[in-house]
N, CA, C and O atoms as a printed pandas DataFrame, in Angstrom:
     atom_number atom_name residue_name chain_id  residue_number  x_coord  y_coord  z_coord
0              1         N          MET        A               1    0.817   -1.192    0.000
1              2        CA          MET        A               1    0.000    0.000    0.000
2              3         C          MET        A               1    0.870    1.269    0.000
3              4         O          MET        A               1    0.580    2.255   -0.678
4              5         N          ARG        A               2    1.928    1.194    0.779
5              6        CA          ARG        A               2    2.803    2.364    0.880
6              7         C          ARG        A               2    3.520    2.624   -0.445
7              8         O          ARG        A               2    3.693    3.777   -0.840
8              9         N          THR        A               3    3.937    1.558   -1.134
9             10        CA          THR        A               3    4.607    1.738   -2.419
10            11         C          THR        A               3    3.634    2.267   -3.475
11            12         O          THR        A               3    4.028    3.021   -4.364
12            13         N          LEU        A               4    2.370    1.872   -3.374
13            14        CA          LEU        A               4    1.362    2.370   -4.304
14            15         C          LEU        A               4    1.165    3.877   -4.125
15            16         O          LEU        A               4    1.060    4.613   -5.106
16            17         N          ARG        A               5    1.116    4.329   -2.877
17            18        CA          ARG        A               5    1.000    5.762   -2.598
18            19         C          ARG        A               5    2.238    6.515   -3.079
19            20         O          ARG        A               5    2.135    7.621   -3.610
20            21         N          SER        A               6    3.386    5.919   -2.893
21            22        CA          SER        A               6    4.629    6.552   -3.346
22            23         C          SER        A               6    4.654    6.681   -4.862
23            24         O          SER        A               6    5.058    7.715   -5.393
24            25         N          LEU        A               7    4.224    5.636   -5.560
25            26        CA          LEU        A               7    4.167    5.683   -7.018
26            27         C          LEU        A               7    3.159    6.725   -7.500
27            28         O          LEU        A               7    3.414    7.454   -8.459
28            29         N          PHE        A               8    2.018    6.785   -6.827
29            30        CA          PHE        A               8    1.016    7.784   -7.189
30            31         C          PHE        A               8    1.560    9.197   -6.968
31            32         O          PHE        A               8    1.374   10.070   -7.817
32            33         N          GLY        A               9    2.210    9.422   -5.869
33            34        CA          GLY        A               9    2.808   10.726   -5.577
34            35         C          GLY        A               9    3.879   11.085   -6.584
35            36         O          GLY        A               9    3.967   12.232   -7.022
36            37         N          LEU        A              10    4.695   10.108   -6.955
37            38        CA          LEU        A              10    5.741   10.333   -7.948
38            39         C          LEU        A              10    5.140   10.653   -9.320
39            40         O          LEU        A              10    5.638   11.528  -10.028
40            41         N          ALA        A              11    4.081    9.950   -9.688
41            42        CA          ALA        A              11    3.403   10.211  -10.960
42            43         C          ALA        A              11    2.771   11.605  -10.953
43            44         O          ALA        A              11    2.818   12.318  -11.956
44            45         N          LEU        A              12    2.192   11.981   -9.838
45            46        CA          LEU        A              12    1.599   13.308   -9.710
46            47         C          LEU        A              12    2.668   14.393   -9.820
47            48         O          LEU        A              12    2.463   15.406  -10.489
48            49         N          LEU        A              13    3.794   14.185   -9.173
49            50        CA          LEU        A              13    4.902   15.131   -9.247
50            51         C          LEU        A              13    5.435   15.241  -10.673
51            52         O          LEU        A              13    5.725   16.341  -11.146
52            53         N          ALA        A              14    5.564   14.115  -11.353
53            54        CA          ALA        A              14    6.034   14.119  -12.741
54            55         C          ALA        A              14    5.052   14.869  -13.639
55            56         O          ALA        A              14    5.463   15.597  -14.542
56            57         N          GLY        A              15    3.759   14.691  -13.391
57            58        CA          GLY        A              15    2.746   15.404  -14.167
58            59         C          GLY        A              15    2.820   16.909  -13.948
59            60         O          GLY        A              15    2.679   17.684  -14.893
60            61         N          LEU        A              16    3.041   17.318  -12.714
61            62        CA          LEU        A              16    3.166   18.743  -12.417
62            63         C          LEU        A              16    4.417   19.342  -13.055
63            64         O          LEU        A              16    4.380   20.458  -13.573
64            65         N          VAL        A              17    5.504   18.611  -13.017
65            66        CA          VAL        A              17    6.742   19.083  -13.642
66            67         C          VAL        A              17    6.549   19.222  -15.153
67            68         O          VAL        A              17    7.020   20.190  -15.749
68            69         N          TYR        A              18    5.869   18.272  -15.768
69            70        CA          TYR        A              18    5.623   18.316  -17.206
70            71         C          TYR        A              18    4.710   19.489  -17.565
71            72         O          TYR        A              18    4.978   20.202  -18.532
72            73         N          ALA        A              19    3.651   19.697  -16.810
73            74        CA          ALA        A              19    2.731   20.810  -17.065
74            75         C          ALA        A              19    3.456   22.143  -16.902
75            76         O          ALA        A              19    3.232   23.069  -17.682
76            77         N          THR        A              20    4.316   22.246  -15.903
77            78        CA          THR        A              20    5.103   23.458  -15.702
78            79         C          THR        A              20    6.049   23.674  -16.874
79            80         O          THR        A              20    6.215   24.798  -17.348
80            81         N          TYR        A              21    6.661   22.605  -17.334
81            82        CA          TYR        A              21    7.569   22.662  -18.470
82            83         C          TYR        A              21    6.846   23.197  -19.712
83            84         O          TYR        A              21    7.431   23.943  -20.497
84            85         N          LYS        A              22    5.601   22.825  -19.887
85            86        CA          LYS        A              22    4.818   23.285  -21.032
86            87         C          LYS        A              22    4.287   24.702  -20.832
87            88         O          LYS        A              22    4.187   25.454  -21.801
88            89         N          ALA        A              23    3.944   25.085  -19.604
89            90        CA          ALA        A              23    3.292   26.370  -19.344
90            91         C          ALA        A              23    4.262   27.537  -19.237
91            92         O          ALA        A              23    3.914   28.650  -19.631
92            93         N          VAL        A              24    5.459   27.323  -18.721
93            94        CA          VAL        A              24    6.394   28.434  -18.498
94            95         C          VAL        A              24    6.725   29.193  -19.786
95            96         O          VAL        A              24    6.685   30.424  -19.766
96            97         N          PRO        A              25    7.044   28.542  -20.891
97            98        CA          PRO        A              25    7.324   29.302  -22.124
98            99         C          PRO        A              25    6.113   30.107  -22.609
99           100         O          PRO        A              25    6.268   31.196  -23.161
100          101         N          VAL        A              26    4.915   29.569  -22.400
101          102        CA          VAL        A              26    3.700   30.271  -22.799
102          103         C          VAL        A              26    3.546   31.553  -21.986
103          104         O          VAL        A              26    3.257   32.614  -22.539
104          105         N          TYR        A              27    3.739   31.452  -20.680
105          106        CA          TYR        A              27    3.630   32.642  -19.827
106          107         C          TYR        A              27    4.730   33.659  -20.129
107          108         O          TYR        A              27    4.475   34.862  -20.097
108          109         N          LEU        A              28    5.933   33.203  -20.419
109          110        CA          LEU        A              28    7.006   34.132  -20.763
110          111         C          LEU        A              28    6.683   34.896  -22.044
111          112         O          LEU        A              28    6.913   36.103  -22.119
112          113         N          SER        A              29    6.157   34.210  -23.040
113          114        CA          SER        A              29    5.750   34.874  -24.283
114          115         C          SER        A              29    4.616   35.864  -24.021
115          116         O          SER        A              29    4.606   36.965  -24.572
116          117         N          ALA        A              30    3.670   35.470  -23.185
117          118        CA          ALA        A              30    2.544   36.355  -22.874
118          119         C          ALA        A              30    3.014   37.612  -22.150
119          120         O          ALA        A              30    2.535   38.708  -22.441
120          121         N          PHE        A              31    3.943   37.468  -21.213
121          122        CA          PHE        A              31    4.465   38.633  -20.496
122          123         C          PHE        A              31    5.248   39.553  -21.433
123          124         O          PHE        A              31    5.153   40.776  -21.328
124          125         N          GLU        A              32    6.019   38.966  -22.345
125          126        CA          GLU        A              32    6.783   39.778  -23.297
126          127         C          GLU        A              32    5.850   40.523  -24.242
127          128         O          GLU        A              32    6.108   41.676  -24.586
128          129         N          PHE        A              33    4.758   39.868  -24.665
129          130        CA          PHE        A              33    3.796   40.527  -25.538
130          131         C          PHE        A              33    3.062   41.646  -24.786
131          132         O          PHE        A              33    2.803   42.709  -25.351
132          133         N          GLU        A              34    2.735   41.409  -23.533
133          134        CA          GLU        A              34    2.091   42.450  -22.731
134          135         C          GLU        A              34    3.012   43.658  -22.566
135          136         O          GLU        A              34    2.551   44.799  -22.611
136          137         N          ASP        A              35    4.299   43.416  -22.377
137          138        CA          ASP        A              35    5.266   44.518  -22.309
138          139         C          ASP        A              35    5.305   45.297  -23.625
139          140         O          ASP        A              35    5.397   46.524  -23.617
140          141         N          ALA        A              36    5.236   44.589  -24.749
141          142        CA          ALA        A              36    5.233   45.252  -26.059
142          143         C          ALA        A              36    3.982   46.113  -26.213
143          144         O          ALA        A              36    4.052   47.209  -26.768
144          145         N          ILE        A              37    2.850   45.634  -25.734
145          146        CA          ILE        A              37    1.608   46.413  -25.796
146          147         C          ILE        A              37    1.733   47.675  -24.950
147          148         O          ILE        A              37    1.341   48.758  -25.384
148          149         N          LYS        A              38    2.278   47.537  -23.743
149          150        CA          LYS        A              38    2.440   48.703  -22.868
150          151         C          LYS        A              38    3.386   49.727  -23.485
151          152         O          LYS        A              38    3.130   50.929  -23.428
152          153         N          GLU        A              39    4.471   49.251  -24.070
153          154        CA          GLU        A              39    5.434   50.165  -24.695
154          155         C          GLU        A              39    4.819   50.878  -25.890
155          156         O          GLU        A              39    4.997   52.087  -26.046
156          157         N          GLU        A              40    4.101   50.151  -26.732
157          158        CA          GLU        A              40    3.452   50.774  -27.892
158          159         C          GLU        A              40    2.399   51.779  -27.454
159          160         O          GLU        A              40    2.252   52.828  -28.082
160          161         N          ALA        A              41    1.665   51.480  -26.392
161          162        CA          ALA        A              41    0.647   52.420  -25.903
162          163         C          ALA        A              41    1.301   53.685  -25.366
163          164         O          ALA        A              41    0.818   54.791  -25.611
164          165         N          ARG        A              42    2.387   53.524  -24.642
165          166        CA          ARG        A              42    3.079   54.674  -24.048
166          167         C          ARG        A              42    3.712   55.544  -25.138
167          168         O          ARG        A              42    3.545   56.764  -25.133
168          169         N          LEU        A              43    4.434   54.921  -26.066
169          170        CA          LEU        A              43    5.107   55.676  -27.117
170          171         C          LEU        A              43    4.160   56.105  -28.231
171          172         O          LEU        A              43    4.333   57.162  -28.838
172          173         N          GLY        A              44    3.172   55.280  -28.486
173          174        CA          GLY        A              44    2.231   55.573  -29.568
174          175         C          GLY        A              44    1.362   56.779  -29.304
175          176         O          GLY        A              44    0.881   57.409  -30.246
176          177         N          ALA        A              45    1.149   57.118  -28.046
177          178        CA          ALA        A              45    0.354   58.296  -27.726
178          179         C          ALA        A              45    1.039   59.562  -28.228
179          180         O          ALA        A              45    0.368   60.550  -28.527
180          181         N          TYR        A              46    2.350   59.544  -28.321
181          182        CA          TYR        A              46    3.114   60.716  -28.768
182          183         C          TYR        A              46    3.541   60.639  -30.230
183          184         O          TYR        A              46    3.955   61.646  -30.803
184          185         N          SER        A              47    3.449   59.475  -30.832
185          186        CA          SER        A              47    3.913   59.343  -32.215
186          187         C          SER        A              47    2.804   59.686  -33.201
187          188         O          SER        A              47    1.633   59.802  -32.842
188          189         N          LYS        A              48    3.207   59.840  -34.434
189          190        CA          LYS        A              48    2.245   60.145  -35.484
190          191         C          LYS        A              48    1.857   58.880  -36.256
191          192         O          LYS        A              48    1.224   58.952  -37.309
192          193         N          ARG        A              49    2.243   57.729  -35.718
193          194        CA          ARG        A              49    1.883   56.484  -36.391
194          195         C          ARG        A              49    0.377   56.248  -36.291
195          196         O          ARG        A              49   -0.257   56.578  -35.289
196          197         N          SER        A              50   -0.166   55.680  -37.335
197          198        CA          SER        A              50   -1.604   55.405  -37.358
198          199         C          SER        A              50   -1.922   54.165  -36.530
199          200         O          SER        A              50   -1.032   53.409  -36.142
200          201         N          GLU        A              51   -3.200   53.979  -36.273
201          202        CA          GLU        A              51   -3.660   52.793  -35.549
202          203         C          GLU        A              51   -3.279   51.526  -36.303
203          204         O          GLU        A              51   -2.902   50.524  -35.695
204          205         N          GLU        A              52   -3.377   51.573  -37.619
205          206        CA          GLU        A              52   -3.049   50.403  -38.443
206          207         C          GLU        A              52   -1.569   50.060  -38.354
207          208         O          GLU        A              52   -1.204   48.885  -38.309
208          209         N          GLN        A              53   -0.718   51.076  -38.328
209          210        CA          GLN        A              53    0.722   50.820  -38.219
210          211         C          GLN        A              53    1.065   50.196  -36.872
211          212         O          GLN        A              53    1.868   49.266  -36.804
212          213         N          ILE        A              54    0.465   50.699  -35.810
213          214        CA          ILE        A              54    0.693   50.122  -34.475
214          215         C          ILE        A              54    0.154   48.700  -34.425
215          216         O          ILE        A              54    0.782   47.811  -33.849
216          217         N          HIS        A              55   -1.011   48.489  -35.030
217          218        CA          HIS        A              55   -1.612   47.147  -35.101
218          219         C          HIS        A              55   -0.665   46.180  -35.806
219          220         O          HIS        A              55   -0.462   45.059  -35.341
220          221         N          ASP        A              56   -0.084   46.612  -36.926
221          222        CA          ASP        A              56    0.829   45.755  -37.693
222          223         C          ASP        A              56    2.088   45.418  -36.889
223          224         O          ASP        A              56    2.564   44.284  -36.928
224          225         N          VAL        A              57    2.627   46.402  -36.163
225          226        CA          VAL        A              57    3.815   46.161  -35.337
226          227         C          VAL        A              57    3.514   45.110  -34.266
227          228         O          VAL        A              57    4.315   44.204  -34.035
228          229         N          LEU        A              58    2.373   45.235  -33.625
229          230        CA          LEU        A              58    2.024   44.285  -32.565
230          231         C          LEU        A              58    1.687   42.899  -33.118
231          232         O          LEU        A              58    1.978   41.894  -32.471
232          233         N          MET        A              59    1.085   42.833  -34.288
233          234        CA          MET        A              59    0.816   41.529  -34.900
234          235         C          MET        A              59    2.129   40.837  -35.272
235          236         O          MET        A              59    2.249   39.619  -35.146
236          237         N          LYS        A              60    3.098   41.607  -35.725
237          238        CA          LYS        A              60    4.411   41.039  -36.047
238          239         C          LYS        A              60    5.075   40.512  -34.776
239          240         O          LYS        A              60    5.674   39.437  -34.784
240          241         N          LYS        A              61    4.967   41.270  -33.687
241          242        CA          LYS        A              61    5.545   40.837  -32.415
242          243         C          LYS        A              61    4.868   39.553  -31.932
243          244         O          LYS        A              61    5.539   38.645  -31.441
244          245         N          ALA        A              62    3.553   39.476  -32.069
245          246        CA          ALA        A              62    2.828   38.262  -31.674
246          247         C          ALA        A              62    3.290   37.069  -32.502
247          248         O          ALA        A              62    3.439   35.963  -31.983
248          249         N          SER        A              63    3.509   37.297  -33.769
249          250        CA          SER        A              63    3.990   36.232  -34.645
250          251         C          SER        A              63    5.383   35.764  -34.235
251          252         O          SER        A              63    5.660   34.565  -34.218
252          253         N          GLU        A              64    6.261   36.720  -33.904
253          254        CA          GLU        A              64    7.617   36.369  -33.458
254          255         C          GLU        A              64    7.592   35.532  -32.182
255          256         O          GLU        A              64    8.420   34.640  -31.997
256          257         N          LEU        A              65    6.639   35.826  -31.308
257          258        CA          LEU        A              65    6.531   35.110  -30.032
258          259         C          LEU        A              65    5.682   33.848  -30.143
259          260         O          LEU        A              65    5.441   33.167  -29.146
260          261         N          GLN        A              66    5.230   33.538  -31.355
261          262        CA          GLN        A              66    4.400   32.373  -31.637
262          263         C          GLN        A              66    3.104   32.395  -30.832
263          264         O          GLN        A              66    2.666   31.379  -30.292
264          265         N          ILE        A              67    2.505   33.585  -30.767
265          266        CA          ILE        A              67    1.216   33.756  -30.106
266          267         C          ILE        A              67    0.143   33.711  -31.188
267          268         O          ILE        A              67    0.181   34.506  -32.127
268          269         N          PRO        A              68   -0.813   32.788  -31.068
269          270        CA          PRO        A              68   -1.854   32.657  -32.096
270          271         C          PRO        A              68   -2.927   33.742  -31.941
271          272         O          PRO        A              68   -4.020   33.483  -31.435
272          273         N          LEU        A              69   -2.604   34.930  -32.374
273          274        CA          LEU        A              69   -3.495   36.077  -32.221
274          275         C          LEU        A              69   -4.127   36.405  -33.565
275          276         O          LEU        A              69   -3.432   36.635  -34.554
276          277         N          GLU        A              70   -5.441   36.421  -33.586
277          278        CA          GLU        A              70   -6.164   36.810  -34.794
278          279         C          GLU        A              70   -6.141   38.340  -34.904
279          280         O          GLU        A              70   -6.246   39.023  -33.885
280          281         N          PRO        A              71   -6.008   38.888  -36.108
281          282        CA          PRO        A              71   -5.982   40.342  -36.260
282          283         C          PRO        A              71   -7.216   41.041  -35.687
283          284         O          PRO        A              71   -7.130   42.177  -35.221
284          285         N          THR        A              72   -8.352   40.366  -35.724
285          286        CA          THR        A              72   -9.576   40.981  -35.188
286          287         C          THR        A              72   -9.607   40.996  -33.664
287          288         O          THR        A              72  -10.430   41.697  -33.075
288          289         N          HIS        A              73   -8.731   40.241  -33.017
289          290        CA          HIS        A              73   -8.690   40.180  -31.553
290          291         C          HIS        A              73   -7.693   41.165  -30.951
291          292         O          HIS        A              73   -7.525   41.218  -29.732
292          293         N          LEU        A              74   -7.039   41.935  -31.798
293          294        CA          LEU        A              74   -6.138   42.991  -31.342
294          295         C          LEU        A              74   -6.784   44.320  -31.720
295          296         O          LEU        A              74   -6.977   44.607  -32.901
296          297         N          ILE        A              75   -7.114   45.120  -30.729
297          298        CA          ILE        A              75   -7.822   46.377  -30.963
298          299         C          ILE        A              75   -6.933   47.547  -30.572
299          300         O          ILE        A              75   -6.476   47.647  -29.433
300          301         N          VAL        A              76   -6.697   48.428  -31.532
301          302        CA          VAL        A              76   -5.920   49.650  -31.316
302          303         C          VAL        A              76   -6.839   50.809  -31.667
303          304         O          VAL        A              76   -7.348   50.890  -32.785
304          305         N          SER        A              77   -7.050   51.710  -30.707
305          306        CA          SER        A              77   -7.952   52.833  -30.966
306          307         C          SER        A              77   -7.434   54.102  -30.307
307          308         O          SER        A              77   -6.831   54.075  -29.234
308          309         N          ARG        A              78   -7.686   55.203  -30.980
309          310        CA          ARG        A              78   -7.331   56.521  -30.446
310          311         C          ARG        A              78   -8.610   57.241  -30.062
311          312         O          ARG        A              78   -9.644   57.127  -30.720
312          313         N          SER        A              79   -8.501   57.986  -28.973
313          314        CA          SER        A              79   -9.604   58.824  -28.530
314          315         C          SER        A              79   -8.987   60.127  -28.034
315          316         O          SER        A              79   -8.557   60.230  -26.885
316          317         N          GLY        A              80   -8.953   61.108  -28.911
317          318        CA          GLY        A              80   -8.305   62.363  -28.556
318          319         C          GLY        A              80   -6.807   62.162  -28.388
319          320         O          GLY        A              80   -6.124   61.760  -29.329
320          321         N          ASP        A              81   -6.298   62.438  -27.203
321          322        CA          ASP        A              81   -4.868   62.276  -26.910
322          323         C          ASP        A              81   -4.545   60.908  -26.325
323          324         O          ASP        A              81   -3.401   60.661  -25.943
324          325         N          ASP        A              82   -5.515   60.024  -26.248
325          326        CA          ASP        A              82   -5.324   58.712  -25.639
326          327         C          ASP        A              82   -5.214   57.624  -26.708
327          328         O          ASP        A              82   -5.852   57.692  -27.758
328          329         N          LEU        A              83   -4.404   56.642  -26.415
329          330        CA          LEU        A              83   -4.264   55.462  -27.277
330          331         C          LEU        A              83   -4.562   54.243  -26.433
331          332         O          LEU        A              83   -3.924   54.030  -25.402
332          333         N          ASN        A              84   -5.519   53.442  -26.857
333          334        CA          ASN        A              84   -5.911   52.240  -26.129
334          335         C          ASN        A              84   -5.613   51.011  -26.975
335          336         O          ASN        A              84   -5.932   50.961  -28.163
336          337         N          ILE        A              85   -4.995   50.024  -26.341
337          338        CA          ILE        A              85   -4.658   48.774  -27.018
338          339         C          ILE        A              85   -5.138   47.629  -26.138
339          340         O          ILE        A              85   -4.892   47.616  -24.932
340          341         N          SER        A              86   -5.821   46.671  -26.747
341          342        CA          SER        A              86   -6.241   45.478  -26.007
342          343         C          SER        A              86   -6.210   44.270  -26.936
343          344         O          SER        A              86   -6.331   44.396  -28.155
344          345         N          ALA        A              87   -6.048   43.117  -26.339
345          346        CA          ALA        A              87   -6.002   41.867  -27.106
346          347         C          ALA        A              87   -6.653   40.758  -26.286
347          348         O          ALA        A              87   -6.647   40.788  -25.055
348          349         N          ASP        A              88   -7.204   39.799  -26.981
349          350        CA          ASP        A              88   -7.765   38.597  -26.365
350          351         C          ASP        A              88   -7.274   37.405  -27.163
351          352         O          ASP        A              88   -7.473   37.335  -28.376
352          353         N          TYR        A              89   -6.634   36.473  -26.485
353          354        CA          TYR        A              89   -6.177   35.279  -27.179
354          355         C          TYR        A              89   -6.028   34.129  -26.184
355          356         O          TYR        A              89   -5.961   34.330  -24.971
356          357         N          ALA        A              90   -5.980   32.945  -26.728
357          358        CA          ALA        A              90   -5.795   31.740  -25.929
358          359         C          ALA        A              90   -4.711   30.898  -26.585
359          360         O          ALA        A              90   -4.626   30.803  -27.810
360          361         N          ILE        A              91   -3.895   30.298  -25.749
361          362        CA          ILE        A              91   -2.831   29.426  -26.247
362          363         C          ILE        A              91   -3.087   28.024  -25.703
363          364         O          ILE        A              91   -3.095   27.824  -24.488
364          365         N          PRO        A              92   -3.294   27.064  -26.583
365          366        CA          PRO        A              92   -3.523   25.691  -26.116
366          367         C          PRO        A              92   -2.224   25.056  -25.624
367          368         O          PRO        A              92   -1.160   25.239  -26.215
368          369         N          LEU        A              93   -2.336   24.307  -24.532
369          370        CA          LEU        A              93   -1.189   23.568  -24.015
370          371         C          LEU        A              93   -1.284   22.127  -24.480
371          372         O          LEU        A              93   -2.362   21.534  -24.483
372          373         N          ASP        A              94   -0.173   21.581  -24.862
373          374        CA          ASP        A              94   -0.123   20.195  -25.327
374          375         C          ASP        A              94    0.131   19.275  -24.135
375          376         O          ASP        A              94    1.256   18.839  -23.890
376          377         N          VAL        A              95   -0.954   18.991  -23.398
377          378        CA          VAL        A              95   -0.862   18.099  -22.243
378          379         C          VAL        A              95   -1.723   16.885  -22.558
379          380         O          VAL        A              95   -2.910   17.042  -22.846
380          381         N          PRO        A              96   -1.166   15.679  -22.513
381          382        CA          PRO        A              96   -1.928   14.476  -22.856
382          383         C          PRO        A              96   -3.158   14.300  -21.965
383          384         O          PRO        A              96   -3.102   14.501  -20.751
384          385         N          ASN        A              97   -4.259   13.924  -22.594
385          386        CA          ASN        A              97   -5.520   13.614  -21.916
386          387         C          ASN        A              97   -6.105   14.787  -21.140
387          388         O          ASN        A              97   -6.957   14.588  -20.274
388          389         N          LEU        A              98   -5.664   15.998  -21.437
389          390        CA          LEU        A              98   -6.190   17.162  -20.733
390          391         C          LEU        A              98   -6.232   18.347  -21.697
391          392         O          LEU        A              98   -5.222   19.014  -21.923
392          393         N          PRO        A              99   -7.423   18.601  -22.264
393          394        CA          PRO        A              99   -7.516   19.759  -23.168
394          395         C          PRO        A              99   -7.459   21.048  -22.344
395          396         O          PRO        A              99   -8.421   21.414  -21.669
396          397         N          LEU        A             100   -6.331   21.715  -22.412
397          398        CA          LEU        A             100   -6.109   22.892  -21.593
398          399         C          LEU        A             100   -5.693   24.055  -22.473
399          400         O          LEU        A             100   -4.835   23.913  -23.343
400          401         N          SER        A             101   -6.305   25.204  -22.241
401          402        CA          SER        A             101   -6.003   26.403  -23.001
402          403         C          SER        A             101   -5.851   27.560  -22.023
403          404         O          SER        A             101   -6.725   27.800  -21.190
404          405         N          LEU        A             102   -4.733   28.277  -22.133
405          406        CA          LEU        A             102   -4.484   29.428  -21.269
406          407         C          LEU        A             102   -4.974   30.684  -21.976
407          408         O          LEU        A             102   -4.605   30.939  -23.122
408          409         N          LYS        A             103   -5.804   31.468  -21.296
409          410        CA          LYS        A             103   -6.395   32.667  -21.890
410          411         C          LYS        A             103   -5.708   33.909  -21.340
411          412         O          LYS        A             103   -5.409   34.001  -20.150
412          413         N          PHE        A             104   -5.465   34.865  -22.242
413          414        CA          PHE        A             104   -4.796   36.108  -21.875
414          415         C          PHE        A             104   -5.583   37.294  -22.417
415          416         O          PHE        A             104   -6.175   37.221  -23.494
416          417         N          HIS        A             105   -5.582   38.391  -21.654
417          418        CA          HIS        A             105   -6.312   39.602  -22.019
418          419         C          HIS        A             105   -5.463   40.845  -21.707
419          420         O          HIS        A             105   -5.858   41.658  -20.871
420          421         N          PRO        A             106   -4.323   41.002  -22.354
421          422        CA          PRO        A             106   -3.495   42.183  -22.061
422          423         C          PRO        A             106   -4.129   43.451  -22.631
423          424         O          PRO        A             106   -4.772   43.427  -23.681
424          425         N          SER        A             107   -3.934   44.548  -21.920
425          426        CA          SER        A             107   -4.413   45.841  -22.411
426          427         C          SER        A             107   -3.590   46.950  -21.766
427          428         O          SER        A             107   -2.992   46.775  -20.704
428          429         N          SER        A             108   -3.579   48.081  -22.435
429          430        CA          SER        A             108   -2.853   49.230  -21.912
430          431         C          SER        A             108   -3.385   50.492  -22.577
431          432         O          SER        A             108   -3.953   50.455  -23.668
432          433         N          SER        A             109   -3.182   51.610  -21.884
433          434        CA          SER        A             109   -3.578   52.914  -22.413
434          435         C          SER        A             109   -2.402   53.862  -22.313
435          436         O          SER        A             109   -1.669   53.860  -21.324
436          437         N          GLY        A             110   -2.228   54.658  -23.328
437          438        CA          GLY        A             110   -1.209   55.696  -23.322
438          439         C          GLY        A             110   -1.894   57.049  -23.347
439          440         O          GLY        A             110   -2.782   57.285  -24.167
440          441         N          HIS        A             111   -1.492   57.922  -22.467
441          442        CA          HIS        A             111   -2.092   59.247  -22.375
442          443         C          HIS        A             111   -1.031   60.306  -22.638
443          444         O          HIS        A             111    0.032   60.311  -22.017
444          445         N          ARG        A             112   -1.333   61.186  -23.554
445          446        CA          ARG        A             112   -0.401   62.287  -23.850
446          447         C          ARG        A             112   -0.564   63.352  -22.773
447          448         O          ARG        A             112   -1.675   63.781  -22.461
448          449         N          LEU        A             113    0.557   63.766  -22.218
449          450        CA          LEU        A             113    0.525   64.812  -21.191
450          451         C          LEU        A             113    0.340   66.159  -21.860
451          452         O          LEU        A             113    0.894   66.421  -22.928
452          453         N          ARG        A             114   -0.428   66.989  -21.234
453          454        CA          ARG        A             114   -0.671   68.325  -21.769
454          455         C          ARG        A             114    0.056   69.345  -20.924
455          456         O          ARG        A             114    0.159   69.204  -19.706
456          457         N          ALA        A             115    0.555   70.361  -21.574
457          458        CA          ALA        A             115    1.251   71.430  -20.861
458          459         C          ALA        A             115    0.229   72.263  -20.084
459          460         O          ALA        A             115   -0.874   72.532  -20.560
460          461         N          VAL        A             116    0.622   72.654  -18.902
461          462        CA          VAL        A             116   -0.245   73.461  -18.066
462          463         C          VAL        A             116    0.250   74.905  -18.128
463          464         O          VAL        A             116    1.405   75.199  -17.821
464          465         N          GLY        A             117   -0.642   75.785  -18.529
465          466        CA          GLY        A             117   -0.260   77.196  -18.644
466          467         C          GLY        A             117   -0.163   77.856  -17.294
467          468         O          GLY        A             117   -0.941   77.554  -16.389
468          469         N          LEU        A             118    0.784   78.753  -17.153
469          470        CA          LEU        A             118    0.947   79.460  -15.881
470          471         C          LEU        A             118    0.219   80.758  -15.882
471          472         O          LEU        A             118    0.250   81.484  -14.887
């Protein structure tokens, strides 16, 4: 009985290590893409680049990071001096006998500072 529990515990530990091995690269890519969104929102508020140009830059970054992002799921919009960027995507994990998909919803806003008159 004790060896059966030990084997079960070892199998459970191996499963957790394998799932972690599969999930860590996905989370690293997601964090890097979120950083790219924040940077584009911050810098894009001051640049003269169009929404489409910013959209294309972020889609290229998603492709480089192997993030399966549909162009319609990445939204770049300007409202006055503000630039808003948001995305919705899911990355499936290849775990045997367990259909698992990690969902991400990064977003950021860039606001242009206005000079205050004295």
